[in-house]
C-alpha positions in Angstrom: 18.7 28.3 -63.9 15.5 27.3 -62.2 12.7 26.0 -64.3 10.2 28.7 -65.0 6.6 28.2 -63.7 4.2 27.5 -66.5 1.2 29.8 -66.7 -2.3 28.1 -66.6 -4.2 27.9 -69.8 -6.3 31.0 -70.5 -9.5 28.9 -70.2 -8.8 27.6 -66.7 -7.8 31.0 -65.4 -11.0 32.5 -66.7 -13.0 29.8 -64.9 -11.2 30.3 -61.7 -11.8 34.1 -61.8 -15.5 33.5 -62.5 -15.7 31.1 -59.5 -14.1 33.6 -57.2 -16.5 36.3 -58.4 -19.5 34.0 -57.8 -18.2 33.1 -54.3 -17.8 36.8 -53.5 -21.3 37.5 -54.8 -22.8 34.7 -52.6 -21.1 36.0 -49.5 -22.2 39.5 -50.2 -25.7 38.3 -50.8 -25.8 36.4 -47.5 -24.4 39.3 -45.7 -26.7 41.7 -47.2 -29.7 39.3 -46.5 -28.9 39.1 -42.8 -28.3 42.8 -42.7 -31.6 43.5 -44.3 -33.5 40.9 -42.1 -31.5 41.2 -38.9 -34.5 42.3 -36.9 -36.7 39.5 -38.3 -34.1 36.9 -37.5 -33.7 38.2 -33.9 -37.4 38.3 -33.5 -37.8 34.7 -34.8 -35.1 33.5 -32.4 -36.7 35.3 -29.5 -40.1 33.8 -30.3 -38.6 30.3 -30.6 -36.8 30.8 -27.2 -40.1 31.9 -25.7 -42.0 28.9 -26.9 -39.2 26.5 -25.8 -39.4 28.1 -22.3 -43.2 28.1 -22.3 -43.6 24.5 -23.3 -40.5 23.1 -21.5 -42.6 21.6 -18.7 -45.0 20.2 -21.3 -42.2 18.5 -23.3 -39.6 17.5 -20.7 -40.8 15.4 -17.7 -38.6 14.3 -14.9 -39.4 11.3 -12.7 -37.6 11.1 -9.4 -36.7 8.0 -7.3 -39.8 6.2 -6.1 -41.9 7.4 -9.1 -43.1 5.8 -12.3 -44.9 7.3 -15.2 -47.7 6.3 -17.6 -47.6 7.8 -21.2 -50.9 8.8 -22.7 -50.9 9.7 -26.5 -53.6 11.8 -27.9 -53.3 10.6 -31.5 -51.4 7.3 -31.2 -53.3 4.8 -29.1 -54.0 6.5 -25.7 -52.5 4.8 -22.7 -49.3 2.9 -23.4 -48.6 -0.4 -21.6 -44.9 0.3 -21.0 -43.9 2.0 -17.7 -41.6 5.0 -17.6 -39.0 4.6 -14.8 -37.3 7.4 -12.9 -35.3 9.8 -15.1 -35.9 12.4 -17.8 -38.5 11.7 -20.6 -39.6 13.7 -23.6 -43.2 13.9 -24.9 -45.3 15.9 -27.3 -47.0 19.0 -25.7 -50.4 17.5 -26.5 -49.6 14.2 -24.8 -49.6 13.4 -21.1 -47.4 11.6 -18.6 -49.1 10.7 -15.3 -46.8 10.2 -12.3 -47.5 7.5 -9.7 -45.8 7.2 -6.3 -44.5 3.7 -5.8 -43.5 4.3 -2.2 -45.8 3.5 0.6 -48.4 6.3 1.0 -50.2 7.0 4.3 -53.7 8.4 4.6 -55.5 9.1 7.9 -58.8 10.3 9.1 -61.2 10.7 12.0 -64.8 9.4 11.7 -67.7 9.2 14.2 -69.2 5.7 14.4 -71.9 4.0 16.3 -71.4 0.9 18.5 -73.9 -1.9 18.8 -75.5 -0.2 21.8 -75.9 3.1 20.0 -73.0 4.9 21.6 -71.0 7.3 19.3 -67.3 6.6 19.2 -64.8 8.8 17.4 -62.2 6.6 15.6 -58.9 8.0 14.4 -57.2 5.7 11.9 -54.2 5.4 9.5 -53.9 3.3 6.4 -50.7 2.6 4.5 -50.8 1.4 0.9 -49.0 1.5 -2.4 -49.7 0.6 -6.1 -48.8 -2.8 -7.6 -45.8 -1.6 -9.6 -46.3 -4.4 -12.2 -49.9 -3.3 -12.9 -49.7 0.5 -13.0 -51.1 0.8 -16.6 -54.1 -1.2 -15.5 -54.5 0.9 -12.4 -54.3 4.0 -14.5 -57.1 2.8 -16.8 -59.4 1.6 -14.0 -59.0 4.3 -11.3 -56.4 6.9 -12.2 -53.9 8.6 -9.9 -56.4 9.4 -7.1 -57.1 5.7 -6.4 -56.5 6.2 -2.7 -59.4 8.6 -2.3 -61.7 6.4 -4.5 -61.0 3.0 -3.0 -58.7 2.9 0.0 -60.3 5.5 2.2 -64.0 4.5 1.6 -63.3 0.8 2.1 -61.3 1.3 5.3 -64.0 3.5 6.8 -66.7 0.9 5.8 -64.7 -1.9 7.4 -64.3 0.2 10.6 -68.0 0.9 10.7 -68.9 -2.8 10.4 -66.4 -3.8 13.1 -67.4 -1.0 15.6 -71.1 -1.9 14.9 -70.5 -5.5 16.0 -69.4 -4.5 19.5 -70.8 -2.6 22.4 -68.9 0.5 23.6 -67.6 -1.4 26.6 -66.4 -4.3 24.5 -64.5 -1.9 22.2 -63.1 0.0 25.2 -61.8 -3.3 26.8 -61.0 -5.2 23.6 -57.5 -6.0 22.5 -56.5 -3.5 19.8 -54.6 -6.0 17.8 -57.6 -8.2 17.5 -59.7 -5.3 16.2 -57.1 -4.5 13.6 -57.0 -8.1 12.4 -60.7 -8.0 12.0 -60.5 -4.8 10.0 -57.8 -6.1 7.7 -59.7 -9.3 7.1 -62.6 -7.3 5.8 -60.9 -4.6 3.9 -58.0 -6.5 2.2 -60.2 -8.8 0.0 -62.0 -5.7 -1.3 -58.9 -3.7 -2.1 -57.2 -6.8 -3.4 -59.5 -6.8 -6.4 -57.6 -3.8 -7.7 -53.8 -3.3 -8.4 -53.4 -1.9 -4.9 -51.3 -3.3 -2.0 -52.7 -2.5 1.4 -49.8 -2.6 3.9 -51.6 -2.0 7.2 -54.5 -0.3 9.0 -53.9 1.2 12.4 -56.4 2.6 14.9 -54.6 5.5 16.6 -57.4 6.7 18.9 -60.8 5.7 20.2 -62.8 8.5 21.9 -65.9 7.5 23.9 -68.3 10.1 25.5 -66.7 11.3 28.8 -69.6 10.0 31.0 -69.6 6.6 29.2 -65.8 6.2 29.6 -66.1 7.2 33.3 -68.8 4.6 33.9 -66.9 1.9 32.2 -63.8 2.7 34.3 -65.8 2.7 37.5 -67.4 -0.7 36.5 -64.0 -2.2 35.7 -62.6 -0.9 39.1 -65.5 -2.4 40.9 -65.1 -5.7 39.1 -61.4 -5.8 40.1 -62.4 -5.1 43.7 -64.9 -8.0 43.6 -62.2 -10.2 42.2 -59.9 -9.2 45.0 -62.6 -10.1 47.5 -63.0 -13.5 45.9 -59.3 -14.0 46.2 -59.3 -13.1 49.9 -62.2 -15.5 50.6 -60.5 -18.3 48.9 -57.3 -17.6 50.8 -59.2 -17.6 54.1 -60.9 -20.8 53.2 -57.6 -22.4 52.3 -56.1 -21.2 55.7 -59.1 -22.6 57.6 -58.7 -25.9 55.8 -55.0 -25.9 56.7 -55.7 -25.2 60.3 -58.3 -28.0 60.4 -55.8 -30.5 59.0 -53.2 -29.2 61.6 -55.8 -29.6 64.5 -56.6 -33.2 63.4 -52.9 -34.0 63.3 -52.4 -32.6 66.8 -55.4 -34.6 68.1 -54.1 -37.8 66.6 -50.6 -37.1 68.0 -51.9 -36.7 71.5 -54.0 -39.8 71.3 -51.1 -41.9 70.1 -48.4 -40.5 72.4 -50.5 -39.8 75.5 -48.6 -36.4 75.8 -50.2 -33.1 75.1 -48.7 -31.0 72.4 -47.9 -28.2 74.8 -45.9 -30.5 77.1 -44.1 -32.1 74.1 -43.0 -28.7 72.8 -41.9 -27.6 76.3 -39.8 -30.8 76.7 -38.2 -30.2 73.2 -37.4 -26.6 74.1 -36.0 -27.7 77.5 -33.7 -30.2 75.7 -32.4 -27.6 73.4 -31.7 -25.2 76.3 -30.0 -27.8 78.3 -27.5 -28.2 75.4 -26.3 -24.6 75.7 -23.1 -23.9 77.7 -24.7 -21.2 80.0 -25.4 -22.1 83.6 -29.1 -22.7 84.3 -31.4 -24.5 86.7 -34.3 -26.5 85.3 -37.1 -27.6 87.6 -39.3 -30.3 86.2 -42.9 -30.1 87.2 -44.6 -33.0 88.9 -47.7 -34.7 87.6 -48.8 -35.5 84.1 -49.4 -31.9 83.2 -46.4 -30.4 84.9 -44.1 -28.3 82.7 -40.4 -27.6 83.2 -39.4 -24.2 84.8 -36.1 -22.5 83.7 -34.1 -20.5 86.3 -31.2 -18.4 85.1 -28.3 -19.0 87.5 -26.3 -16.0 86.3 -28.6 -13.5 87.9 
């Protein structure tokens, strides 16, 4: 016969029953608590969700490619020296993360300027710059994110005014643009170089002079070119006259030495060449010192 299962002692059975009763009571209490406070729990979850959505942009900051961030803590030391790279970053709602573009930024403008002779010239320009990525915390402390408007634009305009003021309108109109840009960059780069900013280039895209002034300059340049062409023609004629003089002196020397005029010499040379041809011909030689040969065509 199988061994009979021994019943637990009465004390242990009592404890087990008490534990089961306590567990049932706790579950019923929790169930009754949530049933009684179901509206409050739902309201609290709704409020929490609302605040999460409301402050999401204040807590979660995303930096895209070509961007870096600077963390500013309201209660723990202000601007941090470490740089936040592209990616997702978390912060407290009361702190700030300032985003800086590390790619080249272009800024342009059109400014009226005065030349050395007092003529107004409208200059259109474009400047390309970017921050020094190794010194962005310093840039943030000194200038802030709008450093282009504070430093780059005023300094470029100032350099352009100085350069334009050093030349007359005609000089600017006829000056090599590359040389003007070199002068501008030489003046503006040392100034901007004092800050954590890298100036890539400055370009002049357009120079507008008053219509009458531009027309007068063009007329003057055309007249100047015409005068240069006249000078060239005069020099060419002088060279041709010199050549003819040399030729005439050579002919004179030849006639003195040979005792034969150049005309007769060429006629004899031509007659010799004709005599070599196979065609039938009659050549009558002239008499006297100045006589020239006469050619008769025997075929006609």
